[in-house]
C-alpha positions as a Python dict, from the first residue, in 0.01 Angstrom:
ca = {
    (1, 'F'): (0, 0, 0),
    (2, 'K'): (-66, 207, 312),
    (3, 'E'): (-187, 499, 104),
    (4, 'K'): (-439, 286, -88),
    (5, 'M'): (-565, 113, 227),
    (6, 'A'): (-607, 451, 396),
    (7, 'E'): (-811, 570, 97),
    (8, 'V'): (-1031, 261, 120),
    (9, 'N'): (-1086, 288, 496),
    (10, 'N'): (-1110, 664, 537),
    (11, 'Y'): (-1275, 772, 215),
    (12, 'L'): (-1453, 503, 15),
    (13, 'R'): (-1593, 279, 287),
    (14, 'P'): (-1767, 561, 477),
    (15, 'V'): (-1932, 692, 160),
    (16, 'I'): (-2051, 347, 53),
    (17, 'E'): (-2188, 274, 401),
    (18, 'L'): (-2356, 614, 418),
    (19, 'V'): (-2529, 576, 85),
    (20, 'S'): (-2633, 218, 159),
    (21, 'S'): (-2770, 294, 506),
    (22, 'R'): (-2972, 596, 399),
    (23, 'N'): (-3088, 470, 60),
    (24, 'L'): (-2971, 790, -106),
    (25, 'K'): (-3015, 835, -478),
    (26, 'T'): (-2674, 845, -640),
    (27, 'S'): (-2754, 769, -1003),
    (28, 'L'): (-2441, 602, -1142),
    (29, 'G'): (-2203, 752, -887),
    (30, 'M'): (-2233, 462, -647),
    (31, 'S'): (-2128, 215, -914),
    (32, 'F'): (-1811, 417, -962),
    (33, 'L'): (-1738, 419, -588),
    (34, 'E'): (-1800, 48, -555),
    (35, 'L'): (-1578, -21, -855),
    (36, 'K'): (-1298, 190, -711),
    (37, 'F'): (-1343, 28, -368),
    (38, 'H'): (-1311, -323, -512),
    (39, 'L'): (-1022, -227, -739),
    (40, 'L'): (-824, -82, -450),
    (41, 'L'): (-896, -380, -226),
    (42, 'T'): (-788, -620, -500),
    (43, 'Y'): (-478, -412, -566),
    (44, 'C'): (-382, -417, -197),
    (45, 'T'): (-447, -791, -174),
    (46, 'D'): (-228, -854, -477),
    (47, 'I'): (48, -634, -334),
    (48, 'A'): (32, -827, -8),
    (49, 'F'): (57, -1154, -201),
    (50, 'Y'): (351, -1020, -403),
    (51, 'L'): (528, -918, -81),
    (52, 'L'): (461, -1262, 66),
    (53, 'L'): (622, -1426, -237),
    (54, 'K'): (923, -1194, -208),
    (55, 'A'): (952, -1260, 167),
    (56, 'K'): (955, -1635, 105),
    (57, 'G'): (1226, -1588, -157),
    (58, 'Q'): (1013, -1725, -439),
    (59, 'P'): (1070, -1598, -793),
    (60, 'V'): (813, -1342, -906),
    (61, 'K'): (954, -1250, -1247),
    (62, 'N'): (692, -1434, -1456),
    (63, 'H'): (431, -1477, -1184),
    (64, 'P'): (69, -1391, -1282),
    (65, 'V'): (38, -1152, -989),
    (66, 'I'): (270, -908, -1169),
    (67, 'A'): (40, -889, -1471),
    (68, 'Q'): (-260, -853, -1240),
    (69, 'L'): (-93, -565, -1052),
    (70, 'V'): (-10, -387, -1379),
    (71, 'H'): (-365, -434, -1509),
    (72, 'I'): (-530, -304, -1192),
    (73, 'R'): (-289, -14, -1166),
    (74, 'T'): (-374, 83, -1525),
    (75, 'M'): (-746, 75, -1446),
    (76, 'I'): (-693, 288, -1135),
    (77, 'E'): (-500, 542, -1341),
    (78, 'K'): (-776, 551, -1603),
    (79, 'L'): (-1031, 627, -1327),
    (80, 'R'): (-826, 916, -1189),
    (81, 'P'): (-985, 1192, -1408),
    (82, 'L'): (-1336, 1079, -1316),
    (83, 'D'): (-1233, 1055, -953),
    (84, 'A'): (-1115, 1416, -964),
    (85, 'K'): (-1448, 1528, -1111),
    (86, 'L'): (-1649, 1349, -841),
    (87, 'K'): (-1424, 1446, -547),
    (88, 'Y'): (-1618, 1762, -463),
    (89, 'Q'): (-1953, 1580, -455),
    (90, 'I'): (-1814, 1297, -245),
    (91, 'D'): (-1650, 1537, 1),
    (92, 'K'): (-1977, 1729, 27),
    (93, 'L'): (-2166, 1406, 100),
    (94, 'L'): (-1913, 1306, 365),
    (95, 'S'): (-1925, 1644, 538),
    (96, 'A'): (-2306, 1642, 535),
    (97, 'A'): (-2304, 1297, 690),
    (98, 'A'): (-2051, 1401, 953),
    (99, 'S'): (-2253, 1707, 1048),
    (100, 'A'): (-2573, 1501, 1061),
    (101, 'E'): (-2408, 1247, 1290),
    (102, 'T'): (-2269, 1521, 1512),
    (103, 'G'): (-2614, 1678, 1534),
    (104, 'S'): (-2789, 1350, 1612),
    (105, 'S'): (-2534, 1236, 1869),
    (106, 'S'): (-2546, 1566, 2059),
    (107, 'S'): (-2927, 1545, 2095),
}
């Protein structure tokens, strides 16, 4: 849970905000990032709900949240190869944005 939320907050959100604020051309890459962002947020929400059910002592064996977690986890795993291919480009975009912000804030 913490790992996925860290990825959302430290990696995906900054890229999405950067691209949106600067109207950069990303072809279909932005759709991938938005999809991954929403998948991870939904996954974390479902995990939180699952933990709430467990904390309240409610049975979760046949609860729909289990099927939802499995489905989302499968989709995340299927995106992993594409994510690996795009990692370099995303990291490059993030570093360019960081250096641009450093340059503009020091002026």
